[in-house]
C-alpha positions, 0 to 999 in steps of 0.5 A: 499500500502508498502512503498518503501520511504527507499528502498535507502541508503548511506554509512557512509564512501566515497570509492576513486576509484585511477587509473593510467594516464600516459602522454607523453611529447616530448622532441626531435624530428627532424624537417625534414628528408630524406625518408627511413633514421633513426630518433632520437626520445625522450619522457618521461612519467609521472603517473599523476594518482591516482595509480601506473601502474599495467600492461605492456603496450607499446608506438608506434610511427606513422607517419601520415598525421595530427595531429589527431591519427586515429588508423586504418589508421597511419602507426607505424614505431617505440614502445617502451615496459614498462615492470615496474611499473611507480608509481604515481608522476613518470616520463621515458625517453624513446629514440629510433632509427627508420626508415622512409619507404622509400615510405613515403615523404612530410609534415607529423606528428609523433604521441607518443600514449602512452598505444597504445593496452589500456592495462592500465585502465586510467579512464577519462585519455585516452584523454592526450596520444597523443602528435603530431610533425611535419615532412618534409621528403624529398625523398632520392635518389631512385634506378629504376631498368630497364632490357634489352638486354634479349638473348637467343635461338629462337629455342631448340631441345632437350628432357630434353632441355637446354637454355642458358638465358643473360639479363642486369640489369641497375639503372635509379633511382637517387641513390643508394637505401637502398636494396642491394639484389633482385631477377631476375625471368626468365619466360615464356610465352603464350600470351606474358603478363606477370602477369596472369595465364598462366606465367610459371617461369623457373629459379629465380636468386638472385643478392647481392649487391648495383648497384649505379646510371646508374651502371649495371650488366649483367647475363647469365644462363644455364637453363635446362627445364623440360622434354618435355617442348614443345611450342612457348613462349615469354620470359621476365626477370623480375627483383625485383621480390619480391618487394624488393627495393623501385623504386619510382613506377617506377616498369614497366620497371622492365620487359624485353623481349627477340625479338621474340620467345622463342620456345621449342620442343623435335623433329624437327617438320613437317609442312604438307600442302595441296598445291594442290587440284581439281576435275576431272570429271563431278560433279553429286548429288549422282554420285562419282567424282574424287578429286586429292590433294598434301600433302607437308612437309613445316617443318624442320623435318622428321614426327615422324609418318608413319600413318595419314589420310587425309579427305575430305569434301563438302562446300558451301562457298569459305572459306570451313567453311560451311561443308554440307557433310563428304566424307570420309577419306584416309590413308597414310602410309609412314614417309614423309621427309622435303620438299617431297610431296605426291600425292593422287586421291581419288573417293568420292561420292556427296550427293543426291539432291543437286545442284549448286556452292560447293567446296572441302575442304582437310584437313591433319595432325596428326604427330607433327607439333608444332603450324603449325597445322593451314595450314592443310587445303586447299579448291578447286575452285569452281565446279558446281553440277549437280541435278541428277533425284532420282529413285521411286522404287514401289511394282508394283504387289504383289500376295499372294498366287499365285491367288490372282486377285479376290476379290470374291474368298476368300484365304486360307493358313494354320497356321504354314505352307508356301504360294507361294509369287510373287511381282514385283518392278519397278524403276517409277523414272527417275533416277538410284540409287546409291546403288546396293543392299537394302532389301524387306520386308514382312510383315502381317497387319489386314488392308491396312495400313502398320505399320512397328512397329507393323505389323508383320515381316515375312521375307526379300528378298535382291537384287542386281544389281541395278534399272535402271529406267523404269526397274523392278525385280519379285521375286518369294518366299515361305513364311513361316508363323507364329503358332500364328496368325490366321484370315485375313491378308493383306500380304504386301511388301516394297521395301527399308524401312526405320526402326527405327534409321535407314534410307532406303538404296536408295535415292528417293528425297522424293518419298519413300512413295510408296515403299510398297503394300498390297496384293488385298485381305487379306490372311486368315490364317486358323487352320487346323482340329487337328492331333497328331503326335507320335513317334512309334520307335527309332532305336539307335546303341547299342555302339559308340565312342564320336566324331564317326558318328552315324546313327539313325533311327525313326518312327513317325505315325499319331495317330490323326483323320485328316490328318497332312499336310504341312512342319515341323522338327523333332529334337534329342537330346542326353539326360543322362535320357528320360526326355528332358530337355534344357542341352540335347545336340541337334543332328540335325533336318530332315525336312518332308514335304507331308501329314500324313493321320490318321494312317499313319507313316513316317521314317526319318534317321540322320546320324550325329556325336556324340558330346563330352560325358563322358562316359556312358549310353544315350537315344536318344530324338525325338521330332516331329514337333519341332517347332510346324507347325503342328496344334495338340492343346492338343495333343502337349504335347505327341510330344517328345519320348525317345528311349527304348534301350539306346546309350553306349557312350564310349570314347578312352583313350590315353597312357601317353607317346605314341603320336595319331594321328586323324583328324579333320574337321572344328568345330569338337571336339574329346573327349579323356581320360587319367589316371593320377596320383594323385598330378600328372600335366598333360602336352599336346602337340598339333601339326597341320600340318595347320598354324593358326591353333588354339587349344583347350584342354578342359574338361569344357562341363564335369567337369565345374571346369576345365581350357581350354588351348588354344595354337598356332599351330607349323607347322611340 
């Protein structure tokens, strides 16, 4: 093991550590004083250490409740900074004159603390840096500022408004005090409590000069309020608003208020009140009732608008709080002068399925009414509502086709064609519907359970004229079938259905469950043997003027092995080439109904207006059976043929400076061409003998970059 006994050693010479040690000694200090007064203090500082001070330091004077120094609690009221070094054994005397705060009274101690910030290194000499001297501080005469006699106008109408505010401040204290300057603050408060977030300072005014005991000063100021300043306020004056005056805790009377409200507005207010409200006639659920009411302007000014609405509601309580129905609004046109009124009567529909005691609530409002918006409603006297028995619509008979009366005989219809539908709707209820119109809808369903979301909708038929209890109506119509369904389907008719997101038109008191009925047996949708419709010939004029009438003629042949039966439509298009696309312009459709046996043909004609088209050659394309109502299987691909001969379209030319007269029907367009030199601007004037007509000048269809100009008619 190695030896560690020789790891310690001592220096041959002793090293001495030197430091300063400053010690304060009291020379003089008052034993008594008045609060807020100045006092003279003297003390000396002696360096009892072993070296001179090497940095500056501060002596601080504290006022304390006891003789023990507590840096965090005691209050500084004087200090002296030492900037020069103090050598060993040297003594220095310090004298200062400092002020006692006005709020410090009673038996206290003056503590003088040398090097209060611990800037000097004194080693063990830090515990002799404090001297204490008792002092008895008597409360000096103080001021107590009190606000009174606050005046301002009760009502000011202007924008911006200017108001004169006056007030008095009295010193109710025991003396003048030590402060001669403070601020009086003018405050407008919504809630009447000074010091919270709704205070609005509208002015601050400085007072200069001492105020002796019992003395006062009066002050008046003309204050310009901000633009659009409006409202009901409480007006206050708060003196010494920035707390510069010692008042010995008696600040509560620093605030004084004006008696009454301080109302400011930009214009005189109206005060609309419903002063009369009643009903006339029997009150039956779901039936109309007449409501009569009177609106009076009890304000101080004409209504600032001439349009507002009165609203009516239905309530079940005499306070009008439990609103059960919005009965509608009634527009008012015309301003209402002070003290004037108007009488209104309105017919409203009471809700279905109610009975018992109810109340009408009438509300008005809209014009500026200042703060008087809480008296705009009135509740009527109670009235009794008699329950009205609801209707009960039901489909009582459905025939589709007309011969569906026996389940033993299968019935058929052709896919894409039509069938005859007959049904009867009866009101089996004891009441008459208040509504007079609704819709009946027709659906196809795979089963006898109607699903409005998934079953196939076909069409709807509107009914008008109401339907009294026990009465019925019958509908006989032809309904088109879709081209994408085949097989057996039940034909459903539902009267007044409630669709997703909407409700039924007729209130039936919960008896809506029987509003639909299916056909007795399903309707079989069959594909017929395929035909093959083809266009054999298209005759078009050689030339035509854009916008003129043209006559077109074409022949369609059944080239298939089976007859084409039913109804279908042929469509014609204007095309710049011989291939149909979505950009081709539709010219019209012509229906055909009947039977075309194999090898037979039919010829159709279409007289139409040639739409605006740029000069050039065009083809007429014929598409027979445009909706694929005739079953053709793979032969559908040849249902599009272009005319062998082109149609040469020309456009009438306008001469600059020469008027052109023409006649246009509603919706008709006319295309013209005009030559304009490069860099020139074209101006077009359009006149019409028809007032309120609109004209559009456009070459956008032919040239997409062009602009459209629209101008109002000038009557000639």
